[in-house]
LUMMARVO-821912 format. One record per residue (C-alpha): residue in one letter; residue number from 1; x, y, z. Coordinates in nm, 3 decimals, padded with zeros to 5 digits, always signed. Example, Ala and Ser with C-alpha at 12.3 -4.5 7.8 and 13.67 -1.06 7.14 Angstrom:
+-------+------+---------+---------+---------+
: marnu : kegu :       x :       y :       z :
+-------+------+---------+---------+---------+
:     A :    1 : +01.230 : -00.450 : +00.780 :
:     S :    2 : +01.367 : -00.106 : +00.714 :
+-------+------+---------+---------+---------+
This chain:
+-------+------+---------+---------+---------+
: marnu : kegu :       x :       y :       z :
+-------+------+---------+---------+---------+
:     M :    1 : -14.492 : -35.929 : +11.297 :
:     R :    2 : -14.379 : -35.651 : +11.527 :
:     A :    3 : -14.129 : -35.877 : +11.695 :
:     S :    4 : -13.986 : -35.990 : +11.358 :
:     F :    5 : -13.968 : -35.627 : +11.241 :
:     R :    6 : -13.781 : -35.522 : +11.549 :
:     L :    7 : -13.540 : -35.815 : +11.513 :
:     A :    8 : -13.467 : -35.721 : +11.153 :
:     I :    9 : -13.392 : -35.364 : +11.257 :
:     V :   10 : -13.159 : -35.481 : +11.531 :
:     L :   11 : -12.972 : -35.717 : +11.303 :
:     G :   12 : -12.939 : -35.449 : +11.034 :
:     A :   13 : -12.805 : -35.206 : +11.286 :
:     I :   14 : -12.557 : -35.463 : +11.408 :
:     V :   15 : -12.436 : -35.530 : +11.053 :
:     I :   16 : -12.401 : -35.162 : +10.970 :
:     F :   17 : -12.224 : -35.093 : +11.300 :
:     S :   18 : -11.990 : -35.389 : +11.259 :
:     G :   19 : -11.910 : -35.292 : +10.895 :
:     G :   20 : -11.838 : -34.929 : +11.001 :
:     T :   21 : -11.628 : -35.051 : +11.292 :
:     A :   22 : -11.430 : -35.278 : +11.063 :
:     A :   23 : -11.371 : -34.994 : +10.810 :
:     T :   24 : -11.265 : -34.758 : +11.090 :
:     S :   25 : -11.041 : -35.027 : +11.240 :
:     S :   26 : -10.881 : -35.089 : +10.894 :
:     A :   27 : -10.823 : -34.716 : +10.843 :
:     Q :   28 : -10.661 : -34.682 : +11.188 :
:     Q :   29 : -10.439 : -34.987 : +11.117 :
:     F :   30 : -10.323 : -34.831 : +10.784 :
:     D :   31 : -10.260 : -34.499 : +10.954 :
:     T :   32 : -10.035 : -34.674 : +11.205 :
:     L :   33 : -09.858 : -34.890 : +10.937 :
:     F :   34 : -09.798 : -34.601 : +10.695 :
:     A :   35 : -09.707 : -34.327 : +10.943 :
:     K :   36 : -09.334 : -34.336 : +10.865 :
:     A :   37 : -09.388 : -34.346 : +10.491 :
:     R :   38 : -09.630 : -34.058 : +10.500 :
:     Q :   39 : -09.394 : -33.848 : +10.706 :
:     L :   40 : -09.115 : -33.917 : +10.453 :
:     E :   41 : -09.354 : -33.808 : +10.179 :
:     K :   42 : -09.434 : -33.485 : +10.365 :
:     D :   43 : -09.054 : -33.420 : +10.400 :
:     G :   44 : -09.021 : -33.441 : +10.023 :
:     K :   45 : -08.832 : -33.772 : +10.035 :
:     R :   46 : -09.048 : -33.948 : +09.782 :
:     R :   47 : -08.809 : -34.227 : +09.688 :
:     E :   48 : -08.747 : -34.317 : +10.058 :
:     A :   49 : -09.129 : -34.311 : +10.115 :
:     V :   50 : -09.181 : -34.560 : +09.832 :
:     R :   51 : -08.912 : -34.783 : +09.976 :
:     E :   52 : -09.084 : -34.772 : +10.321 :
:     Y :   53 : -09.423 : -34.862 : +10.165 :
:     R :   54 : -09.262 : -35.164 : +10.001 :
:     Q :   55 : -09.097 : -35.267 : +10.322 :
:     V :   56 : -09.437 : -35.246 : +10.500 :
:     S :   57 : -09.585 : -35.470 : +10.236 :
:     S :   58 : -09.306 : -35.723 : +10.280 :
:     D :   59 : -09.351 : -35.717 : +10.659 :
:     Q :   60 : -09.730 : -35.765 : +10.632 :
:     H :   61 : -09.721 : -36.083 : +10.412 :
:     R :   62 : -09.977 : -36.251 : +10.651 :
:     D :   63 : -10.229 : -35.968 : +10.600 :
:     P :   64 : -10.300 : -35.955 : +10.221 :
:     E :   65 : -10.519 : -35.643 : +10.242 :
:     A :   66 : -10.252 : -35.440 : +10.431 :
:     A :   67 : -09.967 : -35.568 : +10.211 :
:     A :   68 : -10.173 : -35.486 : +09.892 :
:     E :   69 : -10.266 : -35.138 : +10.022 :
:     A :   70 : -09.894 : -35.061 : +10.093 :
:     L :   71 : -09.804 : -35.162 : +09.737 :
:     Y :   72 : -10.090 : -34.950 : +09.593 :
:     Q :   73 : -09.974 : -34.649 : +09.785 :
:     A :   74 : -09.607 : -34.710 : +09.684 :
:     G :   75 : -09.701 : -34.726 : +09.317 :
:     L :   76 : -09.926 : -34.422 : +09.342 :
:     L :   77 : -09.639 : -34.220 : +09.487 :
:     A :   78 : -09.381 : -34.353 : +09.239 :
:     S :   79 : -09.603 : -34.285 : +08.939 :
:     Q :   80 : -09.570 : -33.911 : +09.019 :
:     G :   81 : -09.195 : -33.936 : +08.948 :
:     Y :   82 : -08.896 : -33.865 : +09.171 :
:     G :   83 : -08.820 : -33.521 : +09.034 :
:     T :   84 : -08.878 : -33.256 : +08.767 :
:     T :   85 : -08.629 : -33.394 : +08.509 :
:     P :   86 : -08.746 : -33.647 : +08.246 :
:     E :   87 : -08.512 : -33.915 : +08.375 :
:     L :   88 : -08.641 : -33.888 : +08.734 :
:     K :   89 : -09.001 : -33.883 : +08.622 :
:     E :   90 : -08.955 : -34.185 : +08.391 :
:     G :   91 : -08.765 : -34.371 : +08.662 :
:     G :   92 : -09.060 : -34.329 : +08.909 :
:     E :   93 : -09.309 : -34.442 : +08.642 :
:     A :   94 : -09.102 : -34.753 : +08.563 :
:     E :   95 : -09.090 : -34.848 : +08.934 :
:     A :   96 : -09.467 : -34.784 : +08.967 :
:     V :   97 : -09.529 : -35.036 : +08.683 :
:     E :   98 : -09.302 : -35.283 : +08.852 :
:     I :   99 : -09.476 : -35.247 : +09.188 :
:     W :  100 : -09.831 : -35.258 : +09.042 :
:     G :  101 : -09.773 : -35.506 : +08.764 :
:     K :  102 : -09.525 : -35.751 : +08.913 :
:     Q :  103 : -09.620 : -35.741 : +09.276 :
:     L :  104 : -09.974 : -35.615 : +09.341 :
:     A :  105 : -10.134 : -35.766 : +09.030 :
:     I :  106 : -09.967 : -36.106 : +09.069 :
:     Q :  107 : -09.957 : -36.150 : +09.449 :
:     F :  108 : -10.286 : -35.979 : +09.555 :
:     P :  109 : -10.533 : -35.987 : +09.272 :
:     N :  110 : -10.835 : -36.043 : +09.503 :
:     T :  111 : -10.786 : -35.744 : +09.733 :
:     K :  112 : -10.956 : -35.407 : +09.767 :
:     A :  113 : -10.637 : -35.232 : +09.668 :
:     F :  114 : -10.616 : -35.410 : +09.339 :
:     K :  115 : -10.983 : -35.329 : +09.262 :
:     E :  116 : -10.911 : -34.968 : +09.343 :
:     L :  117 : -10.607 : -34.978 : +09.111 :
:     T :  118 : -10.796 : -35.126 : +08.814 :
:     G :  119 : -11.128 : -34.954 : +08.884 :
:     G :  120 : -11.286 : -35.292 : +08.898 :
:     S :  121 : -11.212 : -35.358 : +08.532 :
:     P :  122 : -10.852 : -35.440 : +08.427 :
:     G :  123 : -10.762 : -35.283 : +08.093 :
:     S :  124 : -11.028 : -35.012 : +08.115 :
:     P :  125 : -10.963 : -34.636 : +08.113 :
:     E :  126 : -11.016 : -34.644 : +08.490 :
:     D :  127 : -10.724 : -34.891 : +08.527 :
:     K :  128 : -10.432 : -34.682 : +08.654 :
:     L :  129 : -10.180 : -34.949 : +08.565 :
:     F :  130 : -10.311 : -34.988 : +08.214 :
:     V :  131 : -10.314 : -34.611 : +08.156 :
:     L :  132 : -09.958 : -34.574 : +08.284 :
:     Q :  133 : -09.825 : -34.871 : +08.082 :
:     T :  134 : -09.990 : -34.731 : +07.767 :
:     E :  135 : -09.827 : -34.391 : +07.817 :
:     I :  136 : -09.486 : -34.553 : +07.873 :
:     D :  137 : -09.525 : -34.779 : +07.573 :
:     K :  138 : -09.615 : -34.484 : +07.351 :
:     R :  139 : -09.303 : -34.296 : +07.468 :
:     N :  140 : -09.079 : -34.602 : +07.424 :
:     S :  141 : -09.204 : -34.672 : +07.070 :
:     K :  142 : -08.992 : -34.388 : +06.947 :
:     L :  143 : -08.666 : -34.551 : +07.069 :
:     P :  144 : -08.440 : -34.751 : +06.833 :
:     R :  145 : -08.420 : -35.059 : +07.056 :
:     Y :  146 : -08.799 : -35.071 : +07.069 :
:     Q :  147 : -08.824 : -35.042 : +06.695 :
:     I :  148 : -08.582 : -35.326 : +06.637 :
:     L :  149 : -08.799 : -35.566 : +06.841 :
:     D :  150 : -09.111 : -35.430 : +06.681 :
:     T :  151 : -08.966 : -35.490 : +06.338 :
:     L :  152 : -08.885 : -35.853 : +06.422 :
:     V :  153 : -09.237 : -35.902 : +06.547 :
:     R :  154 : -09.382 : -35.766 : +06.226 :
:     I :  155 : -09.143 : -35.979 : +06.013 :
:     T :  156 : -09.266 : -36.289 : +06.195 :
:     G :  157 : -09.629 : -36.209 : +06.120 :
:     K :  158 : -09.739 : -36.013 : +06.428 :
:     N :  159 : -09.937 : -36.316 : +06.541 :
:     P :  160 : -09.987 : -36.285 : +06.924 :
:     N :  161 : -09.954 : -36.663 : +06.969 :
:     V :  162 : -09.610 : -36.702 : +06.802 :
:     S :  163 : -09.462 : -36.385 : +06.662 :
:     Y :  164 : -09.340 : -36.231 : +06.992 :
:     G :  165 : -09.159 : -36.557 : +07.088 :
:     L :  166 : -09.014 : -36.604 : +06.738 :
:     A :  167 : -08.890 : -36.238 : +06.746 :
:     L :  168 : -08.694 : -36.315 : +07.064 :
:     I :  169 : -08.539 : -36.627 : +06.911 :
:     A :  170 : -08.448 : -36.429 : +06.597 :
:     L :  171 : -08.288 : -36.164 : +06.814 :
:     A :  172 : -08.074 : -36.432 : +06.981 :
:     V :  173 : -07.967 : -36.564 : +06.645 :
:     L :  174 : -07.872 : -36.214 : +06.524 :
:     V :  175 : -07.669 : -36.144 : +06.836 :
:     K :  176 : -07.488 : -36.479 : +06.795 :
:     L :  177 : -07.405 : -36.407 : +06.433 :
:     I :  178 : -07.272 : -36.058 : +06.515 :
:     L :  179 : -07.053 : -36.195 : +06.796 :
:     F :  180 : -06.948 : -36.514 : +06.606 :
:     P :  181 : -06.597 : -36.377 : +06.507 :
:     L :  182 : -06.518 : -36.297 : +06.871 :
:     T :  183 : -06.675 : -36.625 : +06.990 :
:     K :  184 : -06.465 : -36.817 : +06.742 :
:     K :  185 : -06.145 : -36.654 : +06.885 :
:     Q :  186 : -06.261 : -36.739 : +07.236 :
:     Y :  187 : -06.316 : -37.108 : +07.146 :
:     A :  188 : -05.970 : -37.117 : +06.967 :
:     S :  189 : -05.817 : -36.990 : +07.290 :
:     M :  190 : -05.998 : -37.257 : +07.493 :
:     R :  191 : -05.883 : -37.527 : +07.259 :
:     E :  192 : -05.523 : -37.402 : +07.301 :
:     M :  193 : -05.566 : -37.416 : +07.676 :
:     Q :  194 : -05.689 : -37.772 : +07.648 :
:     K :  195 : -05.379 : -37.874 : +07.455 :
:     M :  196 : -05.165 : -37.733 : +07.736 :
:     Q :  197 : -05.343 : -37.939 : +08.008 :
:     P :  198 : -05.128 : -38.253 : +07.974 :
:     L :  199 : -04.810 : -38.041 : +08.022 :
:     I :  200 : -04.952 : -37.860 : +08.319 :
:     K :  201 : -05.073 : -38.188 : +08.467 :
:     K :  202 : -04.717 : -38.331 : +08.432 :
:     L :  203 : -04.580 : -38.026 : +08.611 :
:     Q :  204 : -04.829 : -38.085 : +08.900 :
:     E :  205 : -04.714 : -38.446 : +08.928 :
:     Q :  206 : -04.345 : -38.354 : +08.930 :
:     Y :  207 : -04.385 : -38.097 : +09.213 :
:     K :  208 : -04.642 : -38.290 : +09.413 :
:     G :  209 : -04.566 : -38.305 : +09.780 :
:     K :  210 : -04.270 : -38.060 : +09.753 :
:     E :  211 : -04.230 : -37.747 : +09.959 :
:     G :  212 : -04.360 : -37.437 : +09.780 :
:     A :  213 : -04.503 : -37.661 : +09.504 :
:     Q :  214 : -04.802 : -37.435 : +09.433 :
:     A :  215 : -04.596 : -37.120 : +09.369 :
:     E :  216 : -04.342 : -37.313 : +09.161 :
:     V :  217 : -04.611 : -37.480 : +08.950 :
:     S :  218 : -04.774 : -37.146 : +08.883 :
:     K :  219 : -04.442 : -36.994 : +08.785 :
:     K :  220 : -04.354 : -37.288 : +08.548 :
:     T :  221 : -04.708 : -37.288 : +08.406 :
:     M :  222 : -04.676 : -36.920 : +08.303 :
:     E :  223 : -04.341 : -37.005 : +08.150 :
:     L :  224 : -04.508 : -37.281 : +07.951 :
:     Y :  225 : -04.780 : -37.042 : +07.830 :
:     K :  226 : -04.514 : -36.790 : +07.719 :
:     E :  227 : -04.297 : -37.052 : +07.553 :
:     H :  228 : -04.580 : -37.193 : +07.346 :
:     G :  229 : -04.741 : -36.857 : +07.266 :
:     V :  230 : -05.069 : -36.919 : +07.456 :
:     N :  231 : -05.237 : -36.634 : +07.633 :
:     P :  232 : -05.448 : -36.771 : +07.923 :
:     F :  233 : -05.654 : -36.448 : +07.935 :
:     A :  234 : -05.724 : -36.437 : +07.559 :
:     G :  235 : -06.069 : -36.588 : +07.605 :
:     C :  236 : -06.173 : -36.315 : +07.858 :
:     W :  237 : -06.183 : -36.026 : +07.614 :
:     P :  238 : -06.450 : -36.173 : +07.382 :
:     A :  239 : -06.664 : -36.241 : +07.689 :
:     L :  240 : -06.627 : -35.881 : +07.805 :
:     V :  241 : -06.717 : -35.745 : +07.465 :
:     Q :  242 : -07.053 : -35.926 : +07.490 :
:     L :  243 : -07.160 : -35.723 : +07.799 :
:     P :  244 : -07.280 : -35.422 : +07.596 :
:     F :  245 : -07.501 : -35.653 : +07.392 :
:     L :  246 : -07.644 : -35.806 : +07.718 :
:     I :  247 : -07.727 : -35.453 : +07.843 :
:     F :  248 : -07.874 : -35.357 : +07.505 :
:     V :  249 : -08.104 : -35.666 : +07.490 :
:     F :  250 : -08.206 : -35.635 : +07.856 :
:     T :  251 : -08.304 : -35.268 : +07.806 :
:     A :  252 : -08.481 : -35.337 : +07.478 :
:     I :  253 : -08.695 : -35.612 : +07.638 :
:     R :  254 : -08.783 : -35.385 : +07.935 :
:     E :  255 : -08.884 : -35.106 : +07.695 :
:     Y :  256 : -09.099 : -35.348 : +07.491 :
:     E :  257 : -09.245 : -35.528 : +07.795 :
:     F :  258 : -09.594 : -35.378 : +07.766 :
:     A :  259 : -09.613 : -35.506 : +07.406 :
:     F :  260 : -09.497 : -35.846 : +07.529 :
:     S :  261 : -09.802 : -35.855 : +07.759 :
:     R :  262 : -10.000 : -35.919 : +07.440 :
:     G :  263 : -09.775 : -36.208 : +07.334 :
:     H :  264 : -09.813 : -36.585 : +07.403 :
:     F :  265 : -09.576 : -36.863 : +07.320 :
:     L :  266 : -09.613 : -37.242 : +07.355 :
:     W :  267 : -09.785 : -37.299 : +07.694 :
:     I :  268 : -09.737 : -36.932 : +07.807 :
:     G :  269 : -10.076 : -36.764 : +07.781 :
:     S :  270 : -10.248 : -37.094 : +07.700 :
:     P :  271 : -10.555 : -37.217 : +07.896 :
:     L :  272 : -10.307 : -37.370 : +08.140 :
:     A :  273 : -10.232 : -37.016 : +08.266 :
:     D :  274 : -10.596 : -36.979 : +08.378 :
:     Q :  275 : -10.571 : -37.279 : +08.613 :
:     G :  276 : -10.426 : -37.059 : +08.890 :
:     W :  277 : -10.149 : -37.306 : +08.979 :
:     K :  278 : -09.918 : -37.147 : +09.236 :
:     V :  279 : -09.598 : -37.261 : +09.424 :
:     Y :  280 : -09.517 : -37.055 : +09.732 :
:     G :  281 : -09.731 : -36.771 : +09.604 :
:     F :  282 : -09.573 : -36.773 : +09.252 :
:     E :  283 : -09.782 : -36.843 : +08.954 :
:     V :  284 : -09.646 : -37.153 : +08.772 :
:     I :  285 : -09.761 : -37.073 : +08.417 :
:     G :  286 : -09.720 : -36.717 : +08.283 :
:     K :  287 : -10.021 : -36.541 : +08.153 :
:     N :  288 : -09.818 : -36.370 : +07.878 :
:     L :  289 : -09.455 : -36.302 : +07.786 :
:     A :  290 : -09.440 : -36.004 : +08.015 :
:     S :  291 : -09.504 : -36.229 : +08.325 :
:     P :  292 : -09.278 : -36.486 : +08.490 :
:     D :  293 : -09.306 : -36.856 : +08.394 :
:     I :  294 : -09.156 : -37.131 : +08.609 :
:     P :  295 : -09.129 : -37.416 : +08.348 :
:     L :  296 : -08.948 : -37.184 : +08.108 :
:     L :  297 : -08.717 : -37.074 : +08.387 :
:     A :  298 : -08.644 : -37.439 : +08.468 :
:     L :  299 : -08.555 : -37.509 : +08.112 :
:     Y :  300 : -08.322 : -37.211 : +08.114 :
:     A :  301 : -08.149 : -37.336 : +08.432 :
:     V :  302 : -08.098 : -37.683 : +08.266 :
:     T :  303 : -07.946 : -37.526 : +07.952 :
:     N :  304 : -07.731 : -37.301 : +08.163 :
:     F :  305 : -07.597 : -37.604 : +08.352 :
:     I :  306 : -07.523 : -37.785 : +08.024 :
:     T :  307 : -07.348 : -37.473 : +07.881 :
:     M :  308 : -07.117 : -37.453 : +08.179 :
:     K :  309 : -07.047 : -37.826 : +08.182 :
:     M :  310 : -06.969 : -37.855 : +07.812 :
:     T :  311 : -06.606 : -37.742 : +07.845 :
:     P :  312 : -06.400 : -38.058 : +07.915 :
:     A :  313 : -06.183 : -38.051 : +08.230 :
:     S :  314 : -05.825 : -38.162 : +08.240 :
:     D :  315 : -05.857 : -38.396 : +08.541 :
:     P :  316 : -06.128 : -38.552 : +08.758 :
:     M :  317 : -06.083 : -38.297 : +09.041 :
:     Q :  318 : -06.126 : -38.002 : +08.809 :
:     Q :  319 : -06.429 : -38.184 : +08.654 :
:     Q :  320 : -06.584 : -38.218 : +09.000 :
:     Q :  321 : -06.531 : -37.848 : +09.076 :
:     Q :  322 : -06.673 : -37.757 : +08.738 :
:     N :  323 : -06.984 : -37.968 : +08.801 :
:     T :  324 : -07.035 : -37.812 : +09.141 :
:     M :  325 : -06.998 : -37.465 : +09.002 :
:     A :  326 : -07.250 : -37.542 : +08.726 :
:     W :  327 : -07.506 : -37.665 : +08.976 :
:     M :  328 : -07.453 : -37.366 : +09.200 :
:     M :  329 : -07.470 : -37.099 : +08.927 :
:     S :  330 : -07.775 : -37.256 : +08.767 :
:     G :  331 : -07.953 : -37.256 : +09.106 :
:     V :  332 : -07.854 : -36.897 : +09.179 :
:     F :  333 : -07.987 : -36.778 : +08.836 :
:     F :  334 : -08.307 : -36.970 : +08.894 :
:     F :  335 : -08.385 : -36.817 : +09.230 :
:     M :  336 : -08.263 : -36.469 : +09.120 :
:     F :  337 : -08.508 : -36.474 : +08.826 :
:     V :  338 : -08.791 : -36.590 : +09.049 :
:     Q :  339 : -08.720 : -36.331 : +09.319 :
:     Y :  340 : -08.715 : -36.040 : +09.075 :
:     R :  341 : -08.996 : -36.179 : +08.867 :
:     W :  342 : -08.818 : -36.118 : +08.539 :
:     S :  343 : -09.046 : -36.153 : +08.236 :
:     S :  344 : -09.060 : -36.481 : +08.053 :
:     A :  345 : -08.966 : -36.277 : +07.737 :
:     F :  346 : -08.616 : -36.222 : +07.885 :
:     V :  347 : -08.588 : -36.583 : +07.994 :
:     L :  348 : -08.693 : -36.701 : +07.650 :
:     Y :  349 : -08.420 : -36.489 : +07.492 :
:     W :  350 : -08.159 : -36.639 : +07.724 :
:     L :  351 : -08.287 : -36.989 : +07.668 :
:     A :  352 : -08.248 : -36.947 : +07.293 :
:     L :  353 : -07.902 : -36.797 : +07.343 :
:     N :  354 : -07.801 : -37.089 : +07.562 :
:     C :  355 : -07.921 : -37.345 : +07.309 :
:     L :  356 : -07.711 : -37.176 : +07.036 :
:     S :  357 : -07.412 : -37.167 : +07.275 :
:     I :  358 : -07.451 : -37.541 : +07.348 :
:     W :  359 : -07.443 : -37.617 : +06.975 :
:     Q :  360 : -07.138 : -37.389 : +06.924 :
:     Q :  361 : -06.951 : -37.544 : +07.212 :
:     Y :  362 : -07.024 : -37.896 : +07.097 :
:     E :  363 : -06.889 : -37.819 : +06.745 :
:     F :  364 : -06.591 : -37.607 : +06.834 :
:     I :  365 : -06.473 : -37.744 : +07.170 :
:     Y :  366 : -06.642 : -38.058 : +07.298 :
:     K :  367 : -06.638 : -38.260 : +06.974 :
:     P :  368 : -06.276 : -38.183 : +06.876 :
:     H :  369 : -06.162 : -38.254 : +07.233 :
:     K :  370 : -06.341 : -38.596 : +07.239 :
:     E :  371 : -06.194 : -38.687 : +06.900 :
:     R :  372 : -05.839 : -38.609 : +07.025 :
:     M :  373 : -05.898 : -38.801 : +07.345 :
:     K :  374 : -06.038 : -39.101 : +07.153 :
:     A :  375 : -05.736 : -39.105 : +06.924 :
:     G :  376 : -05.503 : -39.076 : +07.226 :
:     D :  377 : -05.327 : -38.791 : +07.055 :
:     I :  378 : -05.258 : -38.445 : +07.199 :
:     P :  379 : -05.135 : -38.210 : +06.924 :
:     P :  380 : -04.889 : -37.935 : +07.000 :
:     P :  381 : -05.028 : -37.579 : +07.065 :
:     G :  382 : -05.089 : -37.389 : +06.757 :
:     S :  383 : -05.192 : -37.691 : +06.554 :
:     D :  384 : -05.555 : -37.809 : +06.506 :
:     S :  385 : -05.460 : -38.152 : +06.384 :
:     P :  386 : -05.312 : -38.444 : +06.582 :
:     S :  387 : -04.959 : -38.562 : +06.513 :
:     K :  388 : -04.922 : -38.830 : +06.250 :
:     N :  389 : -04.723 : -39.082 : +06.454 :
:     G :  390 : -04.988 : -39.078 : +06.737 :
:     A :  391 : -04.721 : -39.025 : +07.000 :
:     G :  392 : -04.870 : -38.708 : +07.132 :
:     A :  393 : -04.652 : -38.393 : +07.147 :
:     P :  394 : -04.304 : -38.507 : +07.244 :
:     A :  395 : -04.128 : -38.175 : +07.193 :
:     P :  396 : -04.335 : -37.970 : +07.429 :
:     E :  397 : -04.334 : -38.250 : +07.693 :
:     A :  398 : -03.958 : -38.285 : +07.686 :
:     K :  399 : -03.893 : -37.943 : +07.837 :
:     P :  400 : -04.094 : -37.981 : +08.154 :
:     V :  401 : -03.921 : -38.313 : +08.224 :
:     T :  402 : -03.579 : -38.153 : +08.177 :
:     Q :  403 : -03.668 : -37.862 : +08.398 :
:     A :  404 : -03.791 : -38.099 : +08.663 :
:     A :  405 : -03.464 : -38.298 : +08.642 :
:     R :  406 : -03.264 : -37.981 : +08.702 :
:     V :  407 : -03.450 : -37.897 : +09.014 :
:     R :  408 : -03.371 : -38.218 : +09.196 :
:     P :  409 : -02.982 : -38.198 : +09.183 :
:     R :  410 : -03.002 : -37.846 : +09.330 :
:     K :  411 : -03.185 : -37.971 : +09.632 :
:     K :  412 : -02.935 : -38.253 : +09.679 :
:     K :  413 : -02.636 : -38.016 : +09.672 :
:     K :  414 : -02.793 : -37.797 : +09.940 :
+-------+------+---------+---------+---------+
């Protein structure tokens, strides 16, 4: 008995000593890792200190506890704000929510730092992230952008399973309706440009292989545009006007993001989200509309590719370039959204917007173009109907041929 009792005391002492040693070693490791960040904090450079903590977390990706602790400290510092003005204070709080909610909570949910953040009970009064999000949401609820989204959620029934998603789709429809007059002008300009493609192609063939052909073709092309009253840059202005709407919607969704954490849609927030599927550390299925969702993002990338490819090209080479650009841009958007962990609410809005754009492009550009190509008839610029004799547009084509014929004698005389 005495021998057993002594053995138990020795083992207990070893466990206590090893635990204390591990805790001391961990504290010393953190002191070393966070030395630069803490010095920046002492110097009053709070923003730089937060950036240093985040860099440490990125460098310590093989040590989850150290990476999580760095994110916890970064969020703790950012939540205090970056200055005394409301803008600087709110900016720091927003970054703290991003650090804690989109990095620490998603990447390191099983660490001591996350338990310290949530008080061991996510969503409780001890949860620092929940308290901060609630405070920000209460402040944002007074803003007009927030109220627009909240009104749409209420109109669609305020059902957590469908209303938040339907509100985003309704917002996309509203934006498209507001911008429809400008979009119609943009599509009209694109149709006019399509009608000019045969003339431009003929110019390219006439000057092919000649010295200074590119500059000459560019000059003659601009002359053709001027002659037929086509402005090649007319389609750019409607696109630029849409930028304020993009900024408005992006800001509105960011302000409403805490409310979106209560929203589910289709598979997002379904039992599939509890399976814990991950790809390279990223959760595949979003737990709610405030978290990223890979399948929804993949659908967005597909619709983005279709949207870019819907505009018919004038020749096979341009079509190939257009296809390559569509693949590249879709891939860039996909990885950018994954990298910055943008909420599935924002992706769902863009997906709805792309689906509406695909329908509009099909009706106003793709379908009319295919009908003209099928009829073998290219109507003159400024006319939406093909010529009655089916001979194309003889008057506009005659001029490039005459101009090309004038160029050749000059070269022979020289």
